[in-house]
KOLNUDO-932622 format. One line per 3 residues: number of its first residue (from 1); for each residue x, y, z of C-alpha. Coordinates in Angstrom, 3 decimals. Layout:
REM KOLNUDO-932622
NUM> X,Y,Z; ...
***
This chain:
REM KOLNUDO-932622
1> -75.460,-77.840,-18.260; -77.019,-74.647,-19.211; -75.534,-71.460,-17.834
4> -77.922,-69.842,-15.142; -78.672,-66.481,-15.151; -78.662,-64.059,-12.069
7> -82.503,-64.214,-12.698; -82.486,-67.903,-12.431; -80.400,-67.890,-9.344
10> -83.096,-65.586,-7.540; -86.022,-67.992,-8.601; -84.237,-71.082,-7.058
13> -84.453,-69.239,-3.905; -87.687,-70.159,-1.800; -90.199,-67.467,-1.993
16> -90.824,-67.195,2.020; -87.104,-65.799,2.353; -87.306,-62.027,3.751
19> -85.006,-59.742,1.918; -82.586,-59.781,4.820; -83.041,-63.628,4.271
22> -82.161,-63.200,0.482; -79.249,-61.041,1.075; -77.756,-63.909,3.346
25> -78.336,-66.807,0.799; -76.468,-64.793,-1.710; -73.841,-63.545,0.673
28> -73.431,-67.607,1.255; -73.424,-68.751,-2.255; -71.194,-66.176,-3.381
31> -68.714,-66.528,-0.380; -68.500,-62.620,-0.009; -68.769,-62.599,3.844
34> -68.746,-64.707,6.976; -71.928,-63.384,8.830; -70.911,-64.729,12.208
37> -67.369,-63.182,12.083; -66.418,-60.194,14.324; -65.109,-58.440,11.205
40> -68.710,-58.561,9.637; -70.084,-57.211,12.610; -67.930,-54.266,12.839
43> -68.809,-53.532,9.341; -72.704,-53.711,10.476; -72.666,-52.099,13.817
46> -74.442,-49.073,12.604; -76.433,-50.757,9.596; -79.788,-48.963,8.856
49> -81.571,-52.272,9.063; -82.221,-52.709,12.893; -82.156,-56.499,12.537
52> -78.690,-56.620,10.776; -77.109,-54.093,13.322; -78.734,-56.365,16.133
55> -77.123,-59.176,14.580; -73.748,-57.377,14.241; -73.584,-56.217,18.016
58> -74.492,-59.744,19.065; -71.607,-61.169,16.746; -69.107,-58.952,18.484
61> -70.505,-59.308,21.824; -70.230,-63.493,21.217; -66.710,-62.918,20.274
64> -65.583,-61.550,23.499; -67.981,-64.194,25.324; -65.722,-66.967,23.550
67> -62.462,-65.572,24.991; -63.897,-64.838,28.199; -64.978,-68.636,28.369
70> -61.339,-69.801,27.895; -59.539,-71.209,31.164; -57.634,-68.473,32.857
73> -54.404,-70.709,32.734; -54.795,-70.460,28.772; -51.324,-68.836,28.249
76> -52.504,-66.757,25.513; -55.931,-65.672,26.954; -54.855,-62.301,28.242
79> -53.196,-61.701,24.703; -56.085,-62.392,22.341; -58.444,-60.685,24.845
82> -55.985,-57.430,24.293; -55.938,-58.192,20.363; -59.617,-58.428,20.312
85> -60.085,-55.277,22.450; -57.473,-53.214,19.885; -59.487,-54.894,16.847
88> -63.052,-53.567,18.090; -63.260,-50.821,20.712; -62.801,-47.747,18.120
91> -65.807,-49.026,16.021; -67.849,-49.882,19.204; -67.276,-46.253,20.508
94> -68.136,-44.884,17.164; -71.437,-46.983,16.831; -72.458,-46.142,20.460
97> -72.282,-42.516,19.748; -74.000,-42.898,16.335; -77.455,-41.536,15.325
100> -78.171,-44.750,13.777; -78.580,-46.191,17.303; -80.285,-43.092,18.775
103> -83.787,-44.967,19.017; -82.365,-48.245,20.168; -81.580,-48.238,23.724
106> -81.319,-51.642,23.973; -78.614,-51.905,21.421; -76.729,-48.965,23.016
109> -77.026,-50.620,26.526; -75.804,-53.796,24.796; -72.655,-51.899,23.554
112> -72.210,-50.062,26.803; -72.145,-53.319,28.711; -69.321,-54.663,26.429
115> -67.345,-51.314,26.757; -67.529,-51.553,30.276; -66.060,-55.094,30.396
118> -63.037,-53.853,28.659; -61.711,-51.492,31.334; -60.307,-49.716,28.393
121> -59.686,-45.703,28.835; -60.132,-45.418,24.782; -63.951,-46.033,25.830
124> -64.014,-42.769,27.166; -65.569,-40.917,24.223; -68.845,-43.334,24.888
127> -68.682,-42.883,28.456; -68.729,-38.919,27.724; -71.445,-39.413,25.286
130> -73.650,-41.574,27.904; -73.158,-39.029,30.717; -73.788,-35.876,28.360
133> -77.037,-37.573,27.033; -78.509,-38.527,30.588; -82.171,-38.802,30.642
136> -83.420,-39.551,34.040; -85.676,-42.355,33.804; -84.499,-43.374,30.645
139> -80.766,-44.565,30.417; -80.166,-44.682,34.101; -78.716,-48.443,33.804
142> -76.575,-47.415,30.918; -75.386,-44.294,32.745; -74.878,-46.372,36.058
145> -72.619,-48.912,33.889; -70.690,-46.134,32.650; -69.983,-44.908,36.340
148> -69.102,-48.148,37.658; -66.554,-48.505,34.683; -65.393,-45.152,35.527
151> -64.495,-45.939,39.213; -62.517,-48.585,38.099; -60.448,-46.866,35.781
154> -60.281,-43.750,38.260; -56.438,-44.092,38.624; -56.560,-43.464,34.623
157> -58.927,-41.411,34.082; -57.895,-38.780,37.089; -58.457,-35.137,36.527
160> -59.686,-35.654,32.915; -61.327,-32.193,31.854; -63.590,-33.492,29.514
163> -64.950,-36.094,31.534; -65.435,-33.656,34.390; -67.461,-31.198,32.068
166> -69.381,-34.351,31.076; -69.967,-35.277,34.833; -71.076,-31.546,35.445
169> -73.598,-31.549,32.657; -74.897,-34.881,33.892; -75.543,-33.404,37.428
172> -77.304,-30.299,35.820; -79.627,-32.583,33.972; -80.885,-34.790,37.092
175> -84.118,-34.606,38.295; -84.174,-35.662,41.928; -87.452,-36.511,43.599
178> -86.648,-35.592,47.296; -89.459,-38.265,48.302; -87.582,-40.839,46.181
181> -83.944,-41.990,47.107; -83.574,-43.916,43.873; -83.662,-40.862,41.819
184> -80.587,-39.635,43.366; -78.505,-42.693,42.909; -76.973,-41.445,39.669
187> -76.274,-37.844,40.664; -74.717,-38.895,43.714; -72.540,-41.058,41.645
190> -71.529,-37.964,39.676; -70.639,-36.256,42.387; -68.715,-39.285,43.772
193> -66.895,-39.443,40.636; -65.956,-35.857,40.654; -64.297,-36.069,44.271
196> -62.778,-39.482,44.028; -61.024,-38.493,40.779; -60.111,-35.046,41.642
199> -61.997,-33.328,38.705; -60.755,-29.805,39.517; -61.613,-28.413,36.567
202> -64.999,-28.882,37.597; -64.859,-26.799,40.238; -66.177,-23.681,38.713
205> -69.165,-25.159,37.480; -70.039,-26.865,40.607; -69.423,-23.404,42.566
208> -71.849,-21.794,39.846; -74.499,-24.678,40.794; -73.802,-23.817,44.498
211> -74.654,-20.152,44.207; -77.772,-20.623,42.191; -80.676,-18.382,43.570
214> -82.748,-20.530,45.928; -85.223,-19.006,48.097; -86.176,-21.936,50.360
217> -89.789,-22.495,49.203; -90.913,-26.013,49.017; -91.495,-26.070,45.145
220> -90.435,-29.130,43.058; -88.061,-27.090,41.012; -86.905,-25.778,44.380
223> -86.269,-29.281,45.512; -84.492,-30.577,42.455; -82.326,-27.477,42.604
226> -81.518,-28.301,46.459; -80.537,-31.853,45.639; -78.007,-30.684,43.116
229> -76.524,-27.978,45.127; -76.161,-30.427,47.922; -74.296,-32.985,45.899
232> -72.293,-29.991,44.175; -71.600,-28.464,47.812; -69.975,-31.630,49.022
235> -68.032,-32.034,45.937; -66.460,-28.778,46.538; -65.439,-29.762,50.113
238> -63.070,-32.131,48.463; -62.117,-30.176,45.144; -62.338,-26.298,46.229
241> -59.413,-24.036,46.814; -58.849,-21.078,48.871; -59.993,-18.908,46.086
244> -63.794,-20.115,46.447; -63.796,-19.196,50.174; -65.293,-15.815,50.159
247> -67.998,-17.033,47.938; -68.646,-19.887,49.609; -68.956,-18.272,53.210
250> -71.280,-15.730,51.896; -73.511,-18.333,50.352; -73.408,-20.519,53.736
253> -74.785,-17.341,55.544; -77.037,-16.343,53.090; -78.925,-19.827,52.535
256> -79.204,-20.572,56.226; -81.045,-17.361,56.762; -83.886,-18.110,54.313
259> -87.041,-18.083,56.467; -90.350,-19.229,54.919; -93.844,-18.976,55.744
262> -95.705,-22.433,56.398; -99.201,-23.270,57.403; -99.161,-24.721,60.952
265> -103.076,-25.590,60.792; -105.849,-24.927,58.873; -105.412,-21.155,58.724
268> -102.554,-20.179,60.948; -99.273,-19.511,59.435; -95.738,-19.715,60.873
271> -92.328,-18.713,60.062; -89.494,-21.068,60.049; -85.714,-21.524,58.655
274> -86.355,-23.316,55.589; -85.164,-26.991,55.382; -83.992,-27.002,51.999
277> -81.786,-23.933,52.054; -80.858,-25.054,55.598; -79.491,-28.234,54.459
280> -77.388,-26.960,51.812; -76.015,-24.452,54.253; -74.257,-26.979,56.593
283> -73.309,-29.086,53.555; -71.466,-25.781,52.443; -70.260,-25.190,56.152
286> -68.801,-28.675,56.079; -66.886,-27.974,52.741; -65.538,-24.960,53.969
289> -64.331,-26.657,57.241; -62.425,-29.250,54.764; -60.899,-26.367,52.744
292> -59.228,-25.725,56.043; -57.176,-22.908,57.693; -57.358,-20.528,54.874
295> -60.956,-19.615,56.227; -59.988,-18.792,59.726; -59.724,-15.205,58.848
298> -63.084,-15.145,56.858; -65.174,-16.830,59.465; -63.652,-15.025,62.792
301> -65.394,-11.655,62.376; -68.551,-13.172,62.595; -67.685,-15.242,65.573
304> -66.368,-11.972,67.256; -69.902,-10.342,65.840; -67.600,-7.696,64.612
307> -70.042,-4.978,62.873; -67.273,-2.718,61.850; -66.736,-5.622,59.345
310> -69.390,-4.470,56.106; -70.142,-8.204,55.448; -70.828,-9.022,59.242
313> -72.880,-6.119,59.537; -75.252,-7.175,56.354; -75.631,-10.681,57.965
316> -76.809,-9.296,61.258; -79.099,-7.213,59.817; -80.357,-10.403,57.727
319> -80.624,-12.336,60.847; -82.861,-10.387,62.808; -85.927,-11.916,61.896
322> -84.613,-15.404,61.749; -86.563,-18.413,63.324; -84.853,-21.522,64.033
325> -85.898,-24.901,65.448; -86.190,-23.207,68.747; -87.540,-20.049,67.920
328> -86.227,-16.749,67.055; -82.825,-16.735,66.926; -81.000,-13.636,65.477
331> -77.482,-14.875,66.651; -77.674,-17.901,64.908; -74.816,-16.794,62.261
334> -72.426,-16.636,65.133; -73.286,-20.288,66.131; -73.097,-21.457,62.474
337> -69.643,-19.682,62.492; -68.335,-21.273,65.631; -69.442,-24.609,64.481
340> -67.576,-24.001,61.256; -64.167,-23.555,63.113; -65.094,-26.644,65.491
343> -65.543,-28.768,62.348; -61.988,-27.890,61.101; -60.507,-29.039,64.638
346> -56.998,-27.381,63.757; -54.714,-25.745,66.401; -54.775,-22.294,64.208
349> -58.456,-22.051,65.351; -57.328,-21.939,68.967; -54.706,-19.301,68.435
352> -57.372,-17.037,66.746; -60.113,-17.708,69.533; -57.835,-17.807,72.555
355> -57.167,-14.316,73.100; -61.008,-13.410,73.125; -61.609,-16.330,75.756
358> -58.709,-15.368,77.814; -59.286,-11.539,78.196; -62.265,-10.032,80.294
361> -65.440,-9.199,78.198; -65.046,-5.397,77.290; -67.588,-2.929,76.118
364> -67.078,-0.082,74.116; -67.947,2.823,76.415; -69.086,5.292,73.693
367> -71.677,2.698,72.125; -74.690,2.532,74.414; -76.053,-0.698,72.652
370> -72.843,-2.516,72.779; -73.030,-5.596,74.608; -69.573,-7.791,76.022
373> -69.029,-10.651,73.680; -70.321,-13.790,75.199; -67.715,-16.076,75.554
376> -69.514,-19.198,76.515; -69.636,-20.503,72.919; -66.005,-19.583,72.146
379> -65.061,-21.447,75.472; -67.274,-24.771,74.112; -65.241,-24.177,70.654
382> -61.864,-24.169,72.695; -62.477,-27.152,74.787; -63.782,-29.001,71.856
385> -60.612,-28.619,70.041; -57.278,-30.797,70.649; -55.891,-29.273,73.695
388> -52.518,-27.253,73.432; -50.920,-24.656,75.654; -52.446,-21.690,73.994
391> -55.867,-23.100,74.344; -55.513,-24.377,78.091; -53.792,-20.846,79.173
394> -56.865,-19.312,77.527; -59.433,-21.523,79.682; -57.421,-21.181,82.911
397> -57.519,-17.297,82.247; -61.218,-17.490,81.638; -62.058,-19.270,84.638
400> -59.823,-16.761,86.956; -61.710,-13.874,85.179; -65.098,-15.662,85.337
403> -68.014,-15.473,87.589; -69.822,-18.466,89.221; -71.676,-19.520,86.077
406> -68.395,-19.326,83.819; -66.289,-21.117,86.501; -68.740,-24.186,87.130
409> -68.960,-24.140,83.088; -65.537,-24.810,82.595; -64.770,-27.013,85.842
412> -68.034,-29.520,84.429; -66.380,-29.509,80.555; -62.608,-30.161,81.223
415> -63.382,-33.717,81.100; -64.505,-33.262,77.573; -60.608,-32.131,77.041
418> -59.908,-36.247,77.582; -56.584,-34.307,78.546; -55.311,-35.931,81.683
421> -52.638,-33.075,82.224; -55.829,-31.228,83.590; -56.437,-33.572,86.730
424> -54.034,-31.491,88.893; -55.554,-28.081,87.897; -58.952,-29.412,88.677
427> -58.057,-30.711,92.057; -56.158,-27.455,92.861; -59.798,-25.949,92.434
430> -61.240,-28.673,94.712; -58.683,-27.607,97.214; -59.444,-23.968,97.427
433> -61.586,-23.284,100.296; -62.977,-20.402,98.510; -64.331,-22.519,95.664
436> -68.144,-22.987,95.883; -69.485,-26.073,95.918; -70.940,-26.595,92.703
439> -68.146,-25.609,90.904; -66.150,-27.966,93.520; -68.217,-30.920,92.625
442> -68.017,-30.185,88.640; -64.101,-29.996,88.943; -64.178,-33.174,90.914
445> -66.113,-35.226,88.517; -64.015,-34.229,85.525; -60.836,-35.068,87.664
448> -62.479,-38.382,87.870; -63.158,-38.723,84.341; -59.235,-37.700,83.529
451> -57.782,-40.173,86.125; -55.599,-43.083,85.086; -54.316,-46.173,87.403
454> -51.800,-44.060,88.739; -53.705,-41.115,89.727; -57.012,-42.418,91.028
457> -56.061,-42.880,94.677; -55.174,-38.846,94.379; -59.166,-38.538,93.159
460> -60.478,-40.431,95.950; -58.554,-38.795,98.644; -60.149,-35.586,96.954
463> -63.393,-36.779,97.756; -62.517,-37.775,101.022; -61.076,-34.265,102.100
466> -64.290,-32.517,100.721; -66.382,-34.454,102.705; -68.520,-36.023,99.750
469> -67.009,-39.676,99.496; -70.429,-40.656,101.496; -72.858,-38.320,99.342
472> -74.617,-39.523,96.606; -73.396,-38.475,93.260; -74.414,-35.540,91.694
475> -73.734,-36.461,88.315; -75.541,-40.071,88.272; -79.375,-40.083,89.423
478> -81.266,-43.293,89.883; -84.592,-43.863,91.074; -85.999,-47.386,91.848
481> -89.673,-48.474,91.364; -91.046,-50.139,94.508; -94.227,-52.771,94.720
484> -96.115,-49.837,96.800; -99.077,-49.144,94.800; -100.012,-45.203,94.946
487> -102.283,-42.619,93.248; -100.409,-40.136,91.231; -102.937,-37.336,91.627
490> -102.453,-37.494,95.534; -99.584,-35.621,97.178; -96.449,-37.561,98.051
493> -93.678,-36.988,100.465; -90.504,-35.040,98.813; -88.450,-38.159,98.601
496> -91.228,-40.375,96.872; -92.530,-40.400,93.291; -95.183,-41.828,91.935
499> -94.898,-43.160,88.464; -95.850,-46.189,86.416; -93.999,-49.084,86.869
502> -91.583,-49.959,83.780; -92.791,-53.465,83.656; -95.876,-54.245,85.535
505> -99.685,-53.525,84.586; -102.545,-52.916,86.834; -105.151,-55.586,87.287
508> -106.692,-55.207,83.865; -103.105,-56.007,82.291; -103.389,-52.473,80.409
511> -103.778,-49.795,82.497; -100.266,-48.419,83.920; -99.802,-49.618,87.418
514> -98.546,-46.357,89.495; -96.254,-47.162,92.064; -93.735,-45.312,94.826
517> -90.245,-44.709,93.348; -87.529,-44.173,95.664; -83.985,-42.351,95.343
520> -81.120,-45.212,94.649; -78.404,-42.786,93.557; -75.006,-44.430,94.099
523> -72.699,-42.429,96.545; -69.704,-40.982,94.992; -67.412,-43.748,96.790
526> -69.432,-46.412,94.567; -68.926,-44.378,91.394; -65.211,-44.185,92.110
529> -64.920,-47.774,92.743; -66.244,-48.541,89.345; -63.288,-46.275,87.906
532> -60.868,-48.234,90.053; -62.106,-51.701,89.368; -61.780,-50.749,85.425
535> -58.287,-49.298,85.854; -57.297,-52.047,87.699; -58.166,-54.614,85.169
538> -57.348,-53.026,82.260; -54.167,-50.558,83.000; -53.130,-49.391,79.903
541> -54.792,-52.152,77.616; -56.756,-50.466,74.853; -58.380,-53.726,73.660
544> -59.365,-54.565,77.565; -61.359,-51.132,77.399; -62.915,-51.622,74.097
547> -64.445,-54.826,75.394; -65.475,-53.045,78.520; -67.162,-50.598,76.260
550> -68.702,-53.280,74.245; -69.977,-55.142,77.202; -71.297,-51.864,79.293
553> -73.253,-50.425,75.918; -75.144,-53.736,75.643; -76.485,-53.360,79.295
556> -76.929,-49.577,78.773; -78.879,-50.070,75.525; -81.413,-52.551,77.256
559> -81.940,-49.878,79.905; -82.899,-47.502,77.350; -84.303,-43.938,78.494
562> -87.363,-45.312,80.892; -85.934,-48.261,82.500; -83.352,-46.745,84.608
565> -81.898,-49.031,86.756; -79.047,-48.856,89.283; -77.136,-51.985,87.518
568> -77.450,-49.865,84.054; -76.346,-46.999,85.696; -72.981,-48.546,87.035
571> -72.792,-49.815,83.383; -73.043,-46.276,82.275; -70.188,-45.090,84.457
574> -68.077,-47.976,83.066; -69.049,-47.056,79.532; -67.999,-43.533,79.817
577> -64.687,-44.105,81.628; -63.946,-46.812,78.725; -64.254,-44.690,76.174
580> -62.023,-41.833,77.830; -59.455,-44.642,78.558; -59.673,-45.877,74.786
583> -58.943,-42.280,73.686; -55.899,-42.145,75.991; -54.503,-45.448,74.821
586> -55.575,-46.624,71.746; -53.946,-46.729,68.570; -55.658,-46.214,64.969
589> -56.725,-49.810,64.520; -58.511,-49.640,68.268; -60.238,-46.407,66.885
592> -61.832,-48.361,63.970; -62.699,-51.366,66.205; -64.582,-48.667,68.335
595> -65.891,-47.075,65.228; -67.553,-50.322,64.217; -69.409,-50.403,67.215
598> -71.325,-47.269,66.010; -74.414,-48.822,64.133; -75.362,-51.007,67.279
601> -75.762,-48.095,69.421; -78.914,-46.143,69.578; -78.687,-43.984,72.708
604> -77.057,-40.290,72.357; -74.468,-40.730,75.147; -72.539,-43.857,73.907
607> -72.646,-42.616,70.800; -71.111,-39.423,71.541; -68.697,-40.988,73.882
610> -67.514,-43.025,70.533; -67.322,-39.614,68.554; -65.086,-37.799,71.245
613> -62.770,-40.879,71.517; -62.045,-40.640,68.037; -61.676,-36.967,67.664
616> -59.235,-36.819,70.920; -57.125,-39.700,70.322; -56.782,-38.839,66.719
619> -55.763,-35.225,67.265; -53.051,-35.297,64.611; -55.669,-36.680,62.202
622> -55.845,-40.170,60.376; -56.656,-40.759,56.582; -56.892,-44.617,57.461
625> -59.723,-43.695,60.246; -61.510,-41.417,58.075; -61.643,-43.683,55.224
628> -63.205,-46.207,57.618; -65.743,-43.783,58.219; -66.703,-43.233,54.920
631> -66.983,-47.151,54.323; -69.078,-47.553,57.366; -71.517,-44.716,56.110
634> -71.403,-46.145,52.483; -72.327,-49.516,53.916; -75.313,-48.296,55.467
637> -76.843,-46.544,52.804; -75.821,-49.278,50.503; -78.216,-51.467,52.674
640> -80.702,-48.750,52.747; -80.164,-48.641,56.537; -82.372,-46.584,58.609
643> -79.587,-45.172,60.534; -77.242,-44.268,57.835; -78.471,-40.380,57.670
646> -77.669,-40.276,61.519; -74.399,-42.199,60.929; -73.212,-39.523,58.413
649> -74.537,-36.500,60.226; -72.414,-37.455,63.400; -69.406,-39.108,61.883
652> -68.850,-37.205,58.730; -67.900,-34.051,60.721; -65.271,-36.393,62.520
655> -63.877,-37.592,59.257; -63.710,-33.867,58.152; -61.656,-33.201,61.106
658> -59.175,-36.199,60.596; -58.500,-35.266,57.109; -58.081,-31.566,57.847
661> -55.407,-32.168,60.390; -53.491,-34.275,58.045; -53.524,-31.874,55.163
664> -52.599,-28.896,57.681; -49.420,-30.796,58.572; -48.850,-31.113,54.720
667> -49.243,-27.418,54.361
***
């Protein structure tokens, strides 16, 4: 048989074969390479020919799928998987970052999906490459896969400086449209990773993002900047240290002070606080609270309005023209400072504020423009904190030194302490014959809320002695609609009101049916009976109070704002008392069960009762409950719940306090 030349070999190949097909045919006949092998695939991952490259990537991918298809009971499966990763991961990482794939997003995505499945830290260079080359709207899926992989490996990659730098770079490149929540998804992942993985090396760059100039105007660039600042400021709350506090405090007051001019109509213009910078300022305030007690001496001069402090004087000047949601508010900075301290919820705050509250307000006689310090917000702050001897002594002194308004404020607010030790002090106020009626009523109501099963009889007797047991409650007002129709334009007697019936309509079936409403307010004795029955039934059983809260909340929610009924009011009394008793007797798990009820509560009062119970019960902090709050908020957001922002706004400050208290004990 004659010997064939190379040229004759080529002539034997069908002419319809492509160049790639020729290469395949030759390789197969000469036995040089097995194109279905992983080894061949690794050699051609960055092949200049996109078809060859695609086949190579698919070959490696198929090799992994073959291993995954092995039964989990296969004794060598784990070993084979590890050997496979050892064989391919370095080449896959190099290929992902190669210029050869710069125009092939699909092939890069396939490689990344494979690397993500490996759960191997050796893929970090590819992860960093993907994040640093984040292009919003182009490679979002790739980056999302990376972020999920990083989250699964957070213990291994915790604190990695290179990864932290990449995450900050990615955040800087983010293009967030405030009208489209989806555009914030990837940047938010960057922020979450920075905090959950304790990327402390990123603090400086995050601070620079927060401190970037923002004039508050509603431009696209400012909206994008604001969104990045919100993410960075939130991350700093978890990562920040004491060295950052002066800059953060200054930025908080500066951003909150920004006032913009908006058109209220076709031609009218109005000044108002910028929603953009106000949001950033409030997030910074939360971050300052998270950093904790070291911020107290920086914040207190603003609380005291100490104009001898140059920084306070400058801020005071800046807020002269400040216009908030309720109009002109030149003292808004004091309220901001007070809220920062309140969100800390630390005993050290009480130590700083108590002397200001306990002493009689004084005025510098040399300063004609000086005014005495308004202690009302400071009283509110003290009462909002976990009670201590220091805070209670200061509150009692403020009562003794105060005028009728201060006394009434304190007597009414003491129920919010949820501290049963204050019951006897309040009953002492009631027994004092010099106590004015409004103050006495407020003290009685607070004592009633604080009473337990052993002390409720004393409170009932105090109502009897004060000759108030048969009087209508001053705290629970109820009016009942009758069937008597009326004309709202004609005068009524002082006890009759003419309003639309909550359920019935006029004869035409559309117009309101105006009827006489009469007073149906329960008497104090009836209110006390609700307390007595609940205490007798539940004693010290937190689960019993939780059920009572849940049952009562259903009735109250049905009543809503407009259909105020006697039954609904009595349920409201039971609801509030149940929350107070939960604060007294509940454990961590009881508080988490109470927290789980939050999403189905829509009315402000029940929601505030839950917040207060969590705060008061967990006066020493709780990482477990704080984590449950985070989980609840995340679940609401993942499900695109319309109430997610409401849950976050009301519950995140509680989580901040709970963590701050735990951290304070560590310090």
